[in-house]
N, C-alpha and C positions, 0 to 999 in steps of 0.2 A: 503492496501498495503504498505505497507517494506521496510526501506531502506534495500542493497544492498553493500554489500565493496565486493571490490574486490583488494587483499594486494602481488604486486610480490617482491615478497627479494630475496636477492642476495650478493652479495661481487666480485668487483670490485679490476684491477691490483691497487697494487701502484701505478707504476712505469706511471701508465697511463692514472694517477688519477685530472692533468688538464685540459685532453684531453675532459673526461667523463664530467666534471663539467658540458663544454663549451655543449657538448649533452645531458647536463640535462638542461640546458636555455632556449632547443631548445627545451625537449623534453613537458616542460612544456607554456611555448604561442604557443607550436599549440594546448595540447587535452585541454589548459584549456589560451587561450587568441583566435586562432585563433573555437575548436569545440564548448569553452562556452562546457568540463566534470567538475564538479568535480573535478579534479586532482594534483596532491604535490608530491611530493619527496621530502623524510626524513634522515637521514642519523642515524644510532643505535648509539644512547649515551655511549660513551663508545668500543667502537665499530668501529675503525674507520675503513673505507672501505668499510662499511656493508654498506644498503640501499635500502628504504623499499617505491617504491612508490605507494599511494591508490588513486583509485576513488570511490565514493561513488556517485552509483546512485540510486532515489531515490524509484525505486517501480525495478517492477524483470523483468519490459516490456521497463526501462530506463539500464536494467544492460545489457540483455540480446542479444536487439543490438550492446552495441560493438561495435562487432567482422562487423555486420554489419556495423556499421557505418566509420569503418576506412578504412584511403581512404590513396591511395597512396604517400604523405610524410610521412604521421606518420606509414604505410608499412619500409616508409626505414628511421626512426626515428628507429624501436623499431627494425632490422635487423641494423643497428647500433650499438645499444647496445649491442644485443648481442658481438661487438666483447674486450666489456672490460668488460665483462665477469669472472668470473678465475672460469674455465674451462668448459666454456661454461652456468653452467642453477642455474634454478634461480625454486624459491620458489612459489608456486604460493599457494592464499586460502583468498577464500570467503564468509564473515559473509551475516546472514540474521537476521537482526531488531528482538527479537519478544514480 
């Protein structure tokens, strides 16, 4: 069972940083706390307002279930997050342990 990692990278509007950090706290509470996912948000060192969300899944099945397991609350949080992204764009990277 290979570990799968999903990273979602984006930059946020610097003028909305305080609101974003409050939302980041809600995202962590929901995904890591309520749903018990291995989830964290990181700020890129040396690049203010650039963030990476990371989900670590212990198997392909757990990874495949990320989307299926999305709750209504999770959808709401993700939709709110898109408002903070510069250009509304995020970059997705999936890694598989060898």
